[in-house]
N, C-alpha and C positions, 0 to 999 in steps of 0.2 A: 213671607208669604206663607200662606195655609196653605198643606198638603190638600192636594184635589181627589178627590173619589177615584180608584180604582176603575180604569180602563179595562173591559175586557172586550175585545175582538178577534174573530176568527181569519186567521190567514194574515195576519201581521204581524212582524218579530217582536219580542219584549226582552230588554234586559232586565234580569232579577236579580237582586240581592238581598241577602239573607244572614244576618249577623246573633252572633252568640249573645245571651244575656249579659249584661256588662261589659259586651265588648270580649267574655271569655271564651277559653277554647271550645270548640265542640269536635274538634278530632284529636286523637291521644294517639295512635299507634296507626302504622301501614293496612291495618285490618277494617278500621274505623271506614277511612276512605275508600276501599274497595266496596264494603258493604254500604255506603250510600250512593257510588254510582251504580252499583249494580241496581237498587231500587230504584233510581230515577231512570234507568234504563225498562224497567219493568211498567213504572206507572207512565213513561213515557209512551210507550206503545200500547197500554190499555186504555188511554187517554187521548191517543193521536195526537201528541206535542212531537216536534222535530226538536232535539237539542244538536244545536251549531255548536258553539263556545261554551266553556266552563272553566273555571280557576275553583278549585278548593282549597283557602287558605285556612292556617291550624283554627280562627275565631270567625271567618264568615266563606260566603261562596256568590260567587257571581254565574250566572249562567245566561247564555243569548239561546232564545227559543222560538219557535211557531207555534201556534195551537191549529187545528182545523175546526175546533167549535168554539163557543163563546167562552165557555166555562173550562176548556182544557186546562187552561194552567194552576186555575184554584185546585182543580180537582188532584195535578200531580201535587202541589206544594201543600195540600194536606194531608195526602195520603204519604207522602216522603216523610214530611215532618214527624205524623204521628209513627210511623215506624221506625224510624228511625231514633226519635227520642225513647220509644220501649225498649230499642238495641242497648243505647248507650247507658241508661238506667240500669238494666239488667247485668249489662256487661261489668260496670264500674260501680255496682251498690249505691245508687244515687237516687234522688227524687227531685224534684221539683220541674221547675222550668229551664228548656235549654239554649232556644231561640229569646231572640227579643224581640218580643210580638208578632205582629204580621211581617209577611215580607213586601219589600218594597220593589216597585216594577217602572217602569215607563216602557209605552211603546216607539217603534224605531222605524225611523225612514228608511227604507230599504235602499234606494236606490242612492241615499247621501252621506247615508252614517251605519250599514250594516259591516261592512269593513272596519271602519274605523272602530265602533263597537266592541266586534271580535278580538281586534289589535289590542284595545285598552284592556280587556278581558283578562289575557293571556300574558300581559305585559305586568300584571299586579305584583307578580313574585320579584320582577327586577325593579319596579317603585319602590318594594319594600326591603330594597336591599338582600334578601336572601337567596338571590343566584347573578349571577353576570349575564347570563343571556337564558330568553323564555324557556330553549330547549332542555335547559338544564334542571327545570322545575318537573318533577314526575306525575304530580296529579292536575294538569292541564288539559286541554284540546291542543294545543300548540302541537304536541306530538304527532295528532294525525293530522292535522291542517295542514302543516308546515315539513313533516319529516315524514319518516317511511312507518311509523306505525298505525296501524290498525286499530281504532278502537269502535267497538261494534255500537255504541251507543250513540256517535255523531250522523248526524244526517246531513247532509251536503244541503246549504240552500242554494237556490237558484245565482242569488250574486257570485258566491262561490266558484260555483262551475262556470262563470262567466270567465274566471282567470287562464281556462286550458281547455284543450280538448280530450284529454284524458288526466288522471290520477295526478301523475307524474309531473306532469307540467303547469295544476293547477297549484301543487305543494310547492314546486319553485319558485312561481309567481307570488305565489303567498308569502314563502318567506321573505322574498325580496322587499315588500311592503314596512319587513321592520327594519329594512336601514334606514328608513327615515322616519323622522318624529311626528308624533300627530301635530297638527296644527296647533297653532299656541290657545289655549284656552278650551280646546277642545276636551279633553281629559277632564277639566272643572264642570263643565256642560252636561257631559255622560251623566258626571256621579250625581250631581245637583238635579238632574230630570230624573232620574232611578228615585233618589231619595224623597224626591218632592212628588211624584207622581206627575210629572209634566211630560208632553210630549216631544220626542227630538226629532226633527225634524225640520226642513223649510217651510215658508210661511203657507206654501200651497198644499202641502200635506198636512199640516195642523188644521187646514178649512176644510179640507175633505173628511180628514178625522172628526172634525166638532160636527158637520151635516150627519156622518155614520154614527154617531154619539147621540146626536140631538140634546148636546149640551155643551156647557162652556168646557174648553180642554185647556186653557190657559190662566195664570194666575191674573187676578185684577189688578190696575196698576193702582199704587197707593194716593190718594188725595190728598191736600194739603202739606206738599212735600217744598218746606221752603227753600230748600238745597238744591231743589232740580231744576234742571236747565229748563225745561216749560216754565216753571212759575217765575223763573226771574226773566225770560222774556214777556210773559205778561207783563210784568212789574213794569218793566221800562216801556211798554206800549203807551 
C-alpha cells in the first residue's frame, strides 16, 4: 500500500521517525547527541512545537511532538536537519546526505494511543538489546518522564498530566506502565503507521481527521485479491 501524503494539522500529536541514509550512523559521540537535542529544543520553541518523548538511536531518531501550527513540525525538522547535517559535515570532514530522505510521521489519537507511542519510543533501546531497562539508556526522554531527571526540552502533554497530581506522582504512574507489555501487535502498528503516513487511532478519530484534512487519510483496499476473505465469500454466494 502506498504511503499517503503527509498530514499537517495543529494541536494533534505526531510520531516522527527519521533514519540515517542507508541505515548508517548519524551520531558518533556524546557531543553529537547533545548538539541534536539542543537544536531540537531551540527549534521546538521557535516554531511552537511541544516535545513530549524522544529517543536518539545510533542511526535513527523517534520523536513524539505536538505542533501549535499547521507547518510547525515541518519547520522544526527542516531547520534541525539542515543545522545538524552542517554540524556533522564540519565536525567530521564529510559531505553528502546524512538522512534517508524526508522524515516519516503519523498523527496519533491522544485518547487511545499517546502513552502507548511514548512507551514504544522509549523502549527502542531495550528492543534493540542495547540495554536491559529503558532507564539505562542516556539518550531518551524516559529519564524525565519516569525518573528524576528534568529535561528542559520536554513538554508534558495533557495525557501525561492525567497520570498524577504532581510531577512525582506522574513519574511513578508512568514508570508503572512499563511493567506491562504493549498489547499484541500495537508496536507493529505504531511503526507501520509512521512509516506509511497512516493515522494511528480509533475509527472515530480517523473519521474526524479525514473531515479536518478534507481528504482520504487511510490506504485504499486492494481490489481483486483472490485470497481475501471477502472475495471467497462472494464466490460462494
